[in-house]
C-alpha positions in Angstrom: 20.1 -9.8 -0.7 23.2 -12.2 -1.5 20.6 -15.4 -1.6 19.9 -17.0 -4.6 16.7 -18.5 -3.1 15.2 -14.9 -2.3 12.6 -14.1 -4.1 11.4 -9.9 -3.4 7.8 -8.9 -3.2 6.5 -5.0 -3.7 3.5 -3.8 -2.4 0.7 -2.1 -4.3 1.7 1.4 -4.5 2.2 2.6 -0.5 6.1 1.2 -0.4 7.6 -1.6 0.8 9.6 -4.8 0.0 9.6 -8.7 1.1 11.1 -11.2 0.7 10.4 -15.3 0.2 12.8 -18.3 1.3 11.8 -22.1 0.9 12.9 -24.8 2.6 10.6 -28.1 2.6 8.1 -27.2 4.2 8.9 -23.7 5.4 8.4 -20.7 3.6 9.3 -17.4 5.4 8.5 -13.7 4.2 9.9 -10.9 5.3 8.3 -7.5 4.7 10.9 -4.1 5.1 10.2 -0.8 5.3 12.0 2.3 5.3 10.9 5.4 6.4 12.1 8.7 7.8 12.0 8.5 11.3 11.8 11.3 14.5 14.9 12.3 15.9 14.2 13.8 19.4 18.1 15.3 19.3 17.9 17.7 16.6 13.5 17.8 16.2 13.3 16.7 13.0 12.6 13.7 10.9 16.2 12.9 9.6 16.9 9.2 11.1 16.2 6.2 9.4 13.5 4.1 10.5 12.7 0.6 9.6 9.7 -2.0 9.9 10.7 -6.1 9.6 7.6 -8.2 9.1 8.0 -11.8 9.3 5.5 -14.2 7.6 5.7 -17.9 8.5 4.4 -20.4 7.0 4.7 -24.0 8.9 3.3 -27.3 8.4 -0.2 -24.7 6.5 0.1 -23.2 10.0 0.2 -19.6 9.9 2.7 -17.3 11.9 3.7 -13.4 12.5 6.2 -11.2 14.2 7.0 -7.7 14.2 9.9 -5.7 15.0 10.9 -1.8 14.2 13.9 0.8 15.1 10.8 3.1 16.6 9.6 3.1 20.1 6.1 2.1 18.9 4.7 -1.0 17.8 3.7 -0.5 14.1 1.3 -3.7 14.6 -2.1 -3.2 15.1 -4.1 -6.4 15.6 -7.2 -7.1 14.1 -10.3 -8.9 15.1 -13.3 -10.2 12.8 -16.0 -10.6 13.7 -18.9 -12.9 11.6 -22.7 -13.2 12.2 -21.9 -17.4 13.8 -18.3 -16.2 15.0 -15.0 -14.6 16.5 -11.6 -14.3 14.7 -8.5 -12.9 17.0 -4.6 -13.7 17.0 -3.3 -16.9 19.0 -0.8 -17.8 21.2 2.3 -16.5 20.5 5.6 -18.7 19.5 9.1 -17.3 21.1 10.8 -18.0 17.5 7.7 -18.1 14.6 5.8 -15.0 16.5 1.7 -15.1 16.9 -0.4 -17.8 15.4 -2.3 -16.6 13.1 -4.7 -19.3 11.6 -4.2 -21.7 8.9 -3.5 -21.8 5.1 -3.4 -23.0 1.7 -2.7 -22.4 -1.4 -4.1 -22.8 -5.1 -2.0 -21.7 -7.8 -1.8 -17.8 -7.3 -4.0 -17.2 -4.8 -3.9 -17.9 -1.0 -7.0 -19.1 1.4 -6.7 -18.1 5.2 -9.0 -19.7 7.8 -7.8 -17.1 11.0 -7.8 -18.2 14.1 -10.4 -18.0 16.5 -9.8 -18.6 20.3 -13.7 -19.6 21.1 -13.6 -22.6 17.9 -15.9 -20.4 16.1 -15.4 -21.9 12.0 -15.8 -21.1 8.6 -14.5 -17.2 7.6 -11.8 -17.9 5.1 -10.0 -14.7 3.9 -9.1 -15.3 -0.2 -5.3 -13.1 -1.4 -5.2 -13.5 -5.1 -1.4 -12.0 -6.7 0.5 -11.6 -9.5 4.3 -12.9 -9.6 7.0 -10.0 -11.5 10.4 -10.5 -12.3 12.1 -7.7 -10.4 16.0 -9.1 -11.9 18.0 -6.3 -11.9 15.1 -3.6 -11.0 16.6 -1.1 -8.0 16.1 -2.1 -4.7 15.4 1.7 -3.7 12.4 1.9 -5.5 11.2 -1.4 -5.1 11.7 -0.8 -1.1 10.2 2.3 -0.7 8.7 4.1 -4.2 7.3 6.9 -2.4 9.7 7.6 -0.5 12.8 7.2 -2.8 10.7 9.6 -5.2 10.0 12.4 -2.3 14.1 12.4 -1.4 15.7 12.3 -5.1 12.4 15.0 -6.5 10.6 17.0 -4.3 12.9 17.4 -0.9 16.4 17.9 -2.2 17.2 20.7 -0.1 15.3 20.0 3.3 16.8 16.1 3.7 20.5 16.6 1.7 22.0 15.7 5.1 19.5 12.7 6.6 20.4 9.7 7.0 17.9 8.5 4.6 19.3 10.7 1.9 22.9 8.9 3.0 21.4 5.6 2.7 19.7 6.2 -0.8 23.4 7.4 -2.0 24.8 4.4 -0.8 21.7 2.2 -1.9 21.6 4.1 -5.3 23.0 1.6 -8.0 21.9 -1.4 -6.0 19.5 -3.9 -7.9 17.8 -7.2 -6.9 19.5 -10.6 -7.6 18.7 -13.2 -10.2 15.9 -15.1 -9.0 14.2 -11.9 -7.3 10.4 -11.9 -8.0 8.0 -8.9 -7.5 4.0 -10.8 -5.2 2.0 -8.1 -5.8 -1.5 -8.5 -4.1 -3.7 -8.0 -6.6 -7.2 -8.7 -4.7 -8.3 -9.6 -1.1 -11.8 -10.9 -0.5 -13.8 -13.2 2.3 -16.6 -15.8 2.2 -18.3 -14.0 5.1 -20.0 -10.4 5.6 -17.4 -8.9 8.9 -16.5 -6.5 11.3 -13.2 -5.5 11.3 -11.8 -4.5 14.9 -8.4 -3.1 14.8 -6.7 -1.8 18.1 -3.7 1.4 16.9 -1.6 2.5 19.2 -1.6 6.3 19.9 1.5 8.2 19.4 2.0 11.3 21.1 
């Protein structure tokens, strides 16, 4: 986090962190989640797992891609069904990821019109957010607050030799640089009643 153009964003309570970088016509958000992952060699949750999501806004078009260090996929495609239409993921761009739809910005809110492969129109999702200055704040408490509290307070003996504990020790004094801002989603709404179908991967 050395860039002066880096803007970090925190979640609403379940951990994770995001960053925003500006480049004239393109805005890119990166979300990171750090967690204890299962280690087959030791049969314990003593590895560091990292999940990353990149959301790109390119000329008001919204793209999404994700990657992680685990063998399973965290991304669960969502299909929206309204009284008049069907909305789901579009084609995948090799560089930017999955096309999600179009997006416009008004003050502290985004208005998203999800992609429809059958040309349905009219459905909109509005996300309202607050901006919070986190310059100098602890990197760990913003990126993964729940696991951070667990490591420090609730499982000191169980996690003493885990990779997550070692990472916590390395980053204990790390703070966010000048220009860092937390973007916290406050409200998500839509303009039509709808069903949401989410396809989740089964993990055995």
